[in-house]
Structures are given as structure tokens and as C-alpha cells.
VEXKETI-379115 format. One record per residue (C-alpha): residue number from 1; residue in one letter; x negated, y negated, z. Coordinates in Angstrom, 2 decimals. Example, Ala and Ser with C-alpha at 12.3 -4.5 7.8 and 13.67 -1.06 7.14 Angstrom:
<nodes>
<node><resi>1</resi><resn>A</resn><x>-12.30</x><y>4.50</y><z>7.80</z></node>
<node><resi>2</resi><resn>S</resn><x>-13.67</x><y>1.06</y><z>7.14</z></node>
</nodes>
This chain:
<nodes>
<node><resi>1</resi><resn>M</resn><x>-101.15</x><y>-95.86</y><z>89.78</z></node>
<node><resi>2</resi><resn>T</resn><x>-101.99</x><y>-99.50</y><z>90.30</z></node>
<node><resi>3</resi><resn>V</resn><x>-105.06</x><y>-101.65</y><z>89.40</z></node>
<node><resi>4</resi><resn>F</resn><x>-105.67</x><y>-105.16</y><z>90.89</z></node>
<node><resi>5</resi><resn>Y</resn><x>-107.19</x><y>-107.95</y><z>88.73</z></node>
<node><resi>6</resi><resn>C</resn><x>-108.58</x><y>-111.45</y><z>89.36</z></node>
<node><resi>7</resi><resn>A</resn><x>-105.92</x><y>-113.97</y><z>88.15</z></node>
<node><resi>8</resi><resn>K</resn><x>-108.66</x><y>-116.41</y><z>87.10</z></node>
<node><resi>9</resi><resn>C</resn><x>-110.85</x><y>-114.21</y><z>84.89</z></node>
<node><resi>10</resi><resn>S</resn><x>-108.96</x><y>-110.89</y><z>84.60</z></node>
<node><resi>11</resi><resn>T</resn><x>-111.77</x><y>-108.81</y><z>86.04</z></node>
<node><resi>12</resi><resn>A</resn><x>-110.64</x><y>-105.49</y><z>87.41</z></node>
<node><resi>13</resi><resn>L</resn><x>-111.09</x><y>-105.60</y><z>91.18</z></node>
<node><resi>14</resi><resn>T</resn><x>-110.13</x><y>-101.97</y><z>91.89</z></node>
<node><resi>15</resi><resn>G</resn><x>-109.77</x><y>-98.66</y><z>90.25</z></node>
<node><resi>16</resi><resn>N</resn><x>-106.40</x><y>-96.93</y><z>90.29</z></node>
<node><resi>17</resi><resn>L</resn><x>-104.70</x><y>-97.09</y><z>93.69</z></node>
<node><resi>18</resi><resn>A</resn><x>-101.56</x><y>-95.45</y><z>94.99</z></node>
<node><resi>19</resi><resn>A</resn><x>-98.95</x><y>-97.48</y><z>96.85</z></node>
<node><resi>20</resi><resn>L</resn><x>-98.11</x><y>-96.82</y><z>100.44</z></node>
<node><resi>21</resi><resn>P</resn><x>-94.56</x><y>-97.60</y><z>101.67</z></node>
<node><resi>22</resi><resn>A</resn><x>-95.91</x><y>-99.92</y><z>104.36</z></node>
<node><resi>23</resi><resn>V</resn><x>-99.11</x><y>-100.91</y><z>106.13</z></node>
<node><resi>24</resi><resn>P</resn><x>-99.97</x><y>-98.02</y><z>108.38</z></node>
<node><resi>25</resi><resn>D</resn><x>-99.54</x><y>-98.54</y><z>112.16</z></node>
<node><resi>26</resi><resn>V</resn><x>-102.62</x><y>-99.04</y><z>114.16</z></node>
<node><resi>27</resi><resn>N</resn><x>-101.73</x><y>-98.10</y><z>117.66</z></node>
<node><resi>28</resi><resn>N</resn><x>-105.30</x><y>-97.57</y><z>118.83</z></node>
<node><resi>29</resi><resn>S</resn><x>-108.09</x><y>-99.29</y><z>116.89</z></node>
<node><resi>30</resi><resn>D</resn><x>-110.66</x><y>-97.10</y><z>118.81</z></node>
<node><resi>31</resi><resn>C</resn><x>-109.29</x><y>-93.92</y><z>117.17</z></node>
<node><resi>32</resi><resn>G</resn><x>-111.53</x><y>-92.80</y><z>114.35</z></node>
<node><resi>33</resi><resn>R</resn><x>-114.41</x><y>-95.23</y><z>115.01</z></node>
<node><resi>34</resi><resn>D</resn><x>-117.66</x><y>-94.52</y><z>113.16</z></node>
<node><resi>35</resi><resn>K</resn><x>-120.05</x><y>-92.92</y><z>115.60</z></node>
<node><resi>36</resi><resn>K</resn><x>-123.07</x><y>-94.64</y><z>114.10</z></node>
<node><resi>37</resi><resn>T</resn><x>-121.83</x><y>-98.23</y><z>113.63</z></node>
<node><resi>38</resi><resn>G</resn><x>-119.04</x><y>-98.39</y><z>116.14</z></node>
<node><resi>39</resi><resn>R</resn><x>-116.72</x><y>-99.94</y><z>113.54</z></node>
<node><resi>40</resi><resn>A</resn><x>-113.10</x><y>-98.93</y><z>113.45</z></node>
<node><resi>41</resi><resn>R</resn><x>-111.53</x><y>-97.14</y><z>110.56</z></node>
<node><resi>42</resi><resn>S</resn><x>-109.79</x><y>-99.04</y><z>107.74</z></node>
<node><resi>43</resi><resn>T</resn><x>-106.09</x><y>-99.58</y><z>108.21</z></node>
<node><resi>44</resi><resn>V</resn><x>-105.39</x><y>-98.37</y><z>104.66</z></node>
<node><resi>45</resi><resn>P</resn><x>-106.97</x><y>-95.16</y><z>103.48</z></node>
<node><resi>46</resi><resn>R</resn><x>-109.31</x><y>-95.08</y><z>100.47</z></node>
<node><resi>47</resi><resn>G</resn><x>-107.45</x><y>-94.92</y><z>97.14</z></node>
<node><resi>48</resi><resn>H</resn><x>-104.34</x><y>-96.64</y><z>98.42</z></node>
<node><resi>49</resi><resn>Y</resn><x>-102.86</x><y>-100.12</y><z>99.05</z></node>
<node><resi>50</resi><resn>A</resn><x>-99.97</x><y>-101.57</y><z>100.96</z></node>
<node><resi>51</resi><resn>I</resn><x>-98.07</x><y>-104.87</y><z>100.83</z></node>
<node><resi>52</resi><resn>D</resn><x>-98.12</x><y>-106.69</y><z>104.14</z></node>
<node><resi>53</resi><resn>P</resn><x>-94.85</x><y>-108.73</y><z>104.37</z></node>
<node><resi>54</resi><resn>D</resn><x>-95.97</x><y>-110.57</y><z>107.56</z></node>
<node><resi>55</resi><resn>P</resn><x>-98.21</x><y>-113.68</y><z>107.67</z></node>
<node><resi>56</resi><resn>W</resn><x>-101.88</x><y>-112.64</y><z>108.01</z></node>
<node><resi>57</resi><resn>G</resn><x>-105.01</x><y>-114.64</y><z>108.60</z></node>
<node><resi>58</resi><resn>A</resn><x>-105.76</x><y>-118.35</y><z>108.51</z></node>
<node><resi>59</resi><resn>P</resn><x>-104.35</x><y>-120.86</y><z>108.99</z></node>
<node><resi>60</resi><resn>F</resn><x>-103.04</x><y>-120.36</y><z>112.55</z></node>
<node><resi>61</resi><resn>V</resn><x>-100.39</x><y>-122.59</y><z>114.07</z></node>
<node><resi>62</resi><resn>V</resn><x>-99.35</x><y>-123.12</y><z>117.69</z></node>
<node><resi>63</resi><resn>A</resn><x>-96.69</x><y>-120.62</y><z>118.66</z></node>
<node><resi>64</resi><resn>S</resn><x>-93.37</x><y>-122.06</y><z>119.59</z></node>
<node><resi>65</resi><resn>A</resn><x>-91.65</x><y>-121.18</y><z>122.82</z></node>
<node><resi>66</resi><resn>S</resn><x>-89.14</x><y>-119.13</y><z>120.85</z></node>
<node><resi>67</resi><resn>H</resn><x>-91.90</x><y>-116.81</y><z>119.66</z></node>
<node><resi>68</resi><resn>G</resn><x>-92.75</x><y>-115.69</y><z>123.20</z></node>
<node><resi>69</resi><resn>R</resn><x>-95.52</x><y>-113.10</y><z>123.59</z></node>
<node><resi>70</resi><resn>F</resn><x>-95.80</x><y>-110.61</y><z>120.81</z></node>
<node><resi>71</resi><resn>P</resn><x>-96.56</x><y>-106.98</y><z>121.62</z></node>
<node><resi>72</resi><resn>S</resn><x>-99.98</x><y>-106.06</y><z>120.18</z></node>
<node><resi>73</resi><resn>S</resn><x>-99.83</x><y>-104.34</y><z>116.80</z></node>
<node><resi>74</resi><resn>G</resn><x>-103.52</x><y>-103.54</y><z>116.97</z></node>
<node><resi>75</resi><resn>R</resn><x>-104.07</x><y>-105.56</y><z>113.77</z></node>
<node><resi>76</resi><resn>E</resn><x>-104.61</x><y>-109.02</y><z>115.33</z></node>
<node><resi>77</resi><resn>L</resn><x>-107.69</x><y>-111.00</y><z>114.36</z></node>
<node><resi>78</resi><resn>L</resn><x>-110.12</x><y>-111.92</y><z>117.08</z></node>
<node><resi>79</resi><resn>R</resn><x>-110.23</x><y>-115.67</y><z>117.67</z></node>
<node><resi>80</resi><resn>A</resn><x>-110.64</x><y>-118.02</y><z>120.67</z></node>
<node><resi>81</resi><resn>D</resn><x>-107.03</x><y>-119.35</y><z>120.63</z></node>
<node><resi>82</resi><resn>S</resn><x>-105.25</x><y>-116.03</y><z>119.95</z></node>
<node><resi>83</resi><resn>S</resn><x>-102.97</x><y>-116.34</y><z>122.96</z></node>
<node><resi>84</resi><resn>I</resn><x>-101.37</x><y>-119.55</y><z>121.85</z></node>
<node><resi>85</resi><resn>T</resn><x>-101.39</x><y>-119.40</y><z>118.05</z></node>
<node><resi>86</resi><resn>V</resn><x>-99.80</x><y>-117.18</y><z>115.36</z></node>
<node><resi>87</resi><resn>S</resn><x>-100.71</x><y>-116.66</y><z>111.74</z></node>
<node><resi>88</resi><resn>A</resn><x>-99.23</x><y>-118.89</y><z>109.11</z></node>
<node><resi>89</resi><resn>G</resn><x>-101.34</x><y>-117.22</y><z>106.43</z></node>
<node><resi>90</resi><resn>W</resn><x>-100.46</x><y>-115.31</y><z>103.32</z></node>
<node><resi>91</resi><resn>R</resn><x>-97.29</x><y>-113.27</y><z>103.22</z></node>
<node><resi>92</resi><resn>D</resn><x>-97.13</x><y>-110.26</y><z>100.87</z></node>
<node><resi>93</resi><resn>S</resn><x>-100.91</x><y>-109.82</y><z>100.72</z></node>
<node><resi>94</resi><resn>F</resn><x>-102.20</x><y>-106.60</y><z>99.34</z></node>
<node><resi>95</resi><resn>V</resn><x>-104.14</x><y>-104.59</y><z>101.96</z></node>
<node><resi>96</resi><resn>V</resn><x>-106.74</x><y>-102.30</y><z>100.39</z></node>
<node><resi>97</resi><resn>H</resn><x>-109.53</x><y>-100.09</y><z>101.60</z></node>
<node><resi>98</resi><resn>P</resn><x>-112.79</x><y>-102.14</y><z>101.53</z></node>
<node><resi>99</resi><resn>D</resn><x>-114.66</x><y>-99.45</y><z>99.62</z></node>
<node><resi>100</resi><resn>D</resn><x>-112.09</x><y>-99.71</y><z>96.79</z></node>
<node><resi>101</resi><resn>V</resn><x>-112.88</x><y>-103.39</y><z>96.09</z></node>
<node><resi>102</resi><resn>L</resn><x>-116.14</x><y>-104.48</y><z>97.76</z></node>
<node><resi>103</resi><resn>P</resn><x>-118.46</x><y>-103.38</y><z>94.95</z></node>
<node><resi>104</resi><resn>R</resn><x>-116.68</x><y>-105.92</y><z>92.72</z></node>
<node><resi>105</resi><resn>L</resn><x>-116.65</x><y>-108.87</y><z>95.17</z></node>
<node><resi>106</resi><resn>A</resn><x>-119.34</x><y>-111.07</y><z>96.74</z></node>
<node><resi>107</resi><resn>A</resn><x>-119.50</x><y>-112.63</y><z>100.16</z></node>
<node><resi>108</resi><resn>F</resn><x>-118.41</x><y>-116.22</y><z>100.12</z></node>
<node><resi>109</resi><resn>T</resn><x>-119.72</x><y>-117.96</y><z>103.26</z></node>
<node><resi>110</resi><resn>L</resn><x>-118.55</x><y>-121.42</y><z>104.16</z></node>
<node><resi>111</resi><resn>K</resn><x>-118.93</x><y>-122.83</y><z>107.64</z></node>
<node><resi>112</resi><resn>D</resn><x>-117.63</x><y>-120.16</y><z>110.05</z></node>
<node><resi>113</resi><resn>N</resn><x>-115.62</x><y>-117.90</y><z>107.70</z></node>
<node><resi>114</resi><resn>W</resn><x>-118.03</x><y>-115.00</y><z>108.27</z></node>
<node><resi>115</resi><resn>L</resn><x>-118.20</x><y>-115.14</y><z>112.09</z></node>
<node><resi>116</resi><resn>G</resn><x>-118.18</x><y>-111.93</y><z>113.97</z></node>
<node><resi>117</resi><resn>C</resn><x>-120.73</x><y>-109.96</y><z>116.00</z></node>
<node><resi>118</resi><resn>C</resn><x>-120.71</x><y>-106.75</y><z>113.82</z></node>
<node><resi>119</resi><resn>G</resn><x>-119.06</x><y>-107.98</y><z>110.67</z></node>
<node><resi>120</resi><resn>P</resn><x>-116.74</x><y>-110.72</y><z>109.44</z></node>
<node><resi>121</resi><resn>A</resn><x>-113.93</x><y>-111.53</y><z>111.85</z></node>
<node><resi>122</resi><resn>G</resn><x>-111.58</x><y>-112.56</y><z>109.02</z></node>
<node><resi>123</resi><resn>A</resn><x>-109.95</x><y>-115.32</y><z>111.10</z></node>
<node><resi>124</resi><resn>H</resn><x>-111.31</x><y>-118.33</y><z>109.16</z></node>
<node><resi>125</resi><resn>G</resn><x>-109.94</x><y>-117.88</y><z>105.70</z></node>
<node><resi>126</resi><resn>P</resn><x>-111.04</x><y>-116.15</y><z>102.49</z></node>
<node><resi>127</resi><resn>N</resn><x>-114.62</x><y>-114.81</y><z>102.74</z></node>
<node><resi>128</resi><resn>L</resn><x>-114.87</x><y>-112.77</y><z>99.53</z></node>
<node><resi>129</resi><resn>A</resn><x>-114.95</x><y>-114.02</y><z>95.95</z></node>
<node><resi>130</resi><resn>C</resn><x>-114.82</x><y>-112.62</y><z>92.43</z></node>
<node><resi>131</resi><resn>H</resn><x>-117.91</x><y>-113.17</y><z>90.30</z></node>
<node><resi>132</resi><resn>C</resn><x>-116.02</x><y>-116.07</y><z>88.62</z></node>
<node><resi>133</resi><resn>G</resn><x>-115.94</x><y>-117.87</y><z>91.99</z></node>
<node><resi>134</resi><resn>S</resn><x>-112.28</x><y>-117.36</y><z>92.78</z></node>
<node><resi>135</resi><resn>R</resn><x>-111.97</x><y>-116.93</y><z>96.62</z></node>
<node><resi>136</resi><resn>L</resn><x>-109.36</x><y>-114.20</y><z>96.58</z></node>
<node><resi>137</resi><resn>A</resn><x>-109.85</x><y>-111.93</y><z>99.57</z></node>
<node><resi>138</resi><resn>T</resn><x>-110.30</x><y>-111.93</y><z>103.33</z></node>
<node><resi>139</resi><resn>W</resn><x>-112.23</x><y>-109.12</y><z>104.93</z></node>
<node><resi>140</resi><resn>A</resn><x>-111.97</x><y>-108.42</y><z>108.61</z></node>
<node><resi>141</resi><resn>A</resn><x>-114.62</x><y>-105.89</y><z>109.72</z></node>
<node><resi>142</resi><resn>D</resn><x>-115.71</x><y>-106.88</y><z>113.16</z></node>
<node><resi>143</resi><resn>C</resn><x>-116.08</x><y>-104.36</y><z>115.94</z></node>
<node><resi>144</resi><resn>M</resn><x>-113.06</x><y>-105.54</y><z>117.88</z></node>
<node><resi>145</resi><resn>G</resn><x>-110.26</x><y>-104.21</y><z>115.60</z></node>
<node><resi>146</resi><resn>P</resn><x>-109.41</x><y>-102.23</y><z>112.53</z></node>
<node><resi>147</resi><resn>I</resn><x>-110.98</x><y>-102.95</y><z>109.24</z></node>
<node><resi>148</resi><resn>E</resn><x>-108.67</x><y>-104.71</y><z>106.78</z></node>
<node><resi>149</resi><resn>L</resn><x>-109.23</x><y>-106.29</y><z>103.42</z></node>
<node><resi>150</resi><resn>H</resn><x>-106.41</x><y>-108.50</y><z>102.15</z></node>
<node><resi>151</resi><resn>L</resn><x>-106.16</x><y>-109.67</y><z>98.55</z></node>
<node><resi>152</resi><resn>D</resn><x>-104.45</x><y>-113.06</y><z>98.09</z></node>
<node><resi>153</resi><resn>P</resn><x>-101.13</x><y>-112.38</y><z>96.25</z></node>
<node><resi>154</resi><resn>V</resn><x>-101.51</x><y>-115.67</y><z>94.31</z></node>
<node><resi>155</resi><resn>R</resn><x>-105.11</x><y>-115.13</y><z>93.14</z></node>
<node><resi>156</resi><resn>V</resn><x>-104.73</x><y>-111.50</y><z>91.99</z></node>
<node><resi>157</resi><resn>Y</resn><x>-102.36</x><y>-109.74</y><z>89.77</z></node>
<node><resi>158</resi><resn>V</resn><x>-101.26</x><y>-106.10</y><z>89.63</z></node>
<node><resi>159</resi><resn>W</resn><x>-100.95</x><y>-103.78</y><z>86.72</z></node>
<node><resi>160</resi><resn>Q</resn><x>-99.21</x><y>-100.45</y><z>86.88</z></node>
<node><resi>161</resi><resn>Q</resn><x>-99.23</x><y>-97.75</y><z>84.26</z></node>
<node><resi>162</resi><resn>D</resn><x>-95.65</x><y>-98.80</y><z>83.51</z></node>
<node><resi>163</resi><resn>G</resn><x>-96.66</x><y>-102.51</y><z>83.18</z></node>
<node><resi>164</resi><resn>P</resn><x>-97.10</x><y>-105.60</y><z>85.38</z></node>
<node><resi>165</resi><resn>V</resn><x>-95.61</x><y>-105.68</y><z>88.85</z></node>
<node><resi>166</resi><resn>D</resn><x>-93.80</x><y>-108.58</y><z>90.45</z></node>
<node><resi>167</resi><resn>A</resn><x>-94.48</x><y>-108.61</y><z>94.21</z></node>
<node><resi>168</resi><resn>G</resn><x>-91.63</x><y>-110.96</y><z>94.85</z></node>
<node><resi>169</resi><resn>H</resn><x>-93.34</x><y>-114.12</y><z>93.53</z></node>
</nodes>
């Protein structure tokens, strides 16, 4: 089992979580939507985490011609320029279920980093902070896609029952 901690103040951000081999596929973000709120389900089930090897979130950069058009993974963030930009954000972020970490984090709103019609879009950088002020997570929970909460791999550390884990950093 694995626990995530704030690298600045060492506060435990999660309880014990089990590792998934990869971020689960989201072929249809409409599958499993909450009937009352209309929100999609979380990409990662409660009590688990996965490491996302791909860039995710802000900043976004103009896609080169060599990138071409990517097939939709169902995990894209809603933003105005999504057809011409790609993520240059964190690699190897830890994707967790929001209910496993939200009780321990507070919303950090700055300019437009909380935009979204039904929840935060997640496309404008970190929007959750530890009580010490470290902006260490980005939560995407708008109605247009799956719910994902990414912990910054630089601002958190991981402890397993067998000792600390190096996520390739």
C-alpha cells in the first residue's frame, strides 16, 4: 500500500492506496455518469492510484505538424484552443480518486484556474493546495469529461510499506 505526502510540510494527503498498472482507459466519458449531477466517473477507482507517463495539463504548446491529429483518449481537458495545442505539463503525475485526497486539500483559485461550468476544468494549472500553501494538485471535474485529480510528482512524495518510492526522478 502507498501513501502520498506533501513534500513541503510532510502532511499525509491520502490514506493507503493500491497501485494500478496504468491509468485506466476512458473510451466513453458518458459511461457511469452520476444521474443527479451529470458528472462523469473518476478515471481512477477509489482506493487506487496510477502514474500517468504522458504530459497532462497546463502549460499547452502549439502542436507541431509532425504531431498531426491525435485520436481522442477521452481524457482531454476542455479548452478553447484544444485543436491546435498539446499538453506540455507534468509527466509521471500521480492520478488519484478525488475522494481519496480532497478532504486534505483546499481550492486554490487564481485568475481562471477554476473555470468550468460544472466544476474545475483543470486546464489552467494547479488548482488545489495543501494547508501549507503548496500548490500540488490539479483537479479536472467539469461535466465535459472524466474526473481526474493529478498530484504533481515534484511537490509530493510517496511512501510504501517497504519504504520510499522513486518514480523515476
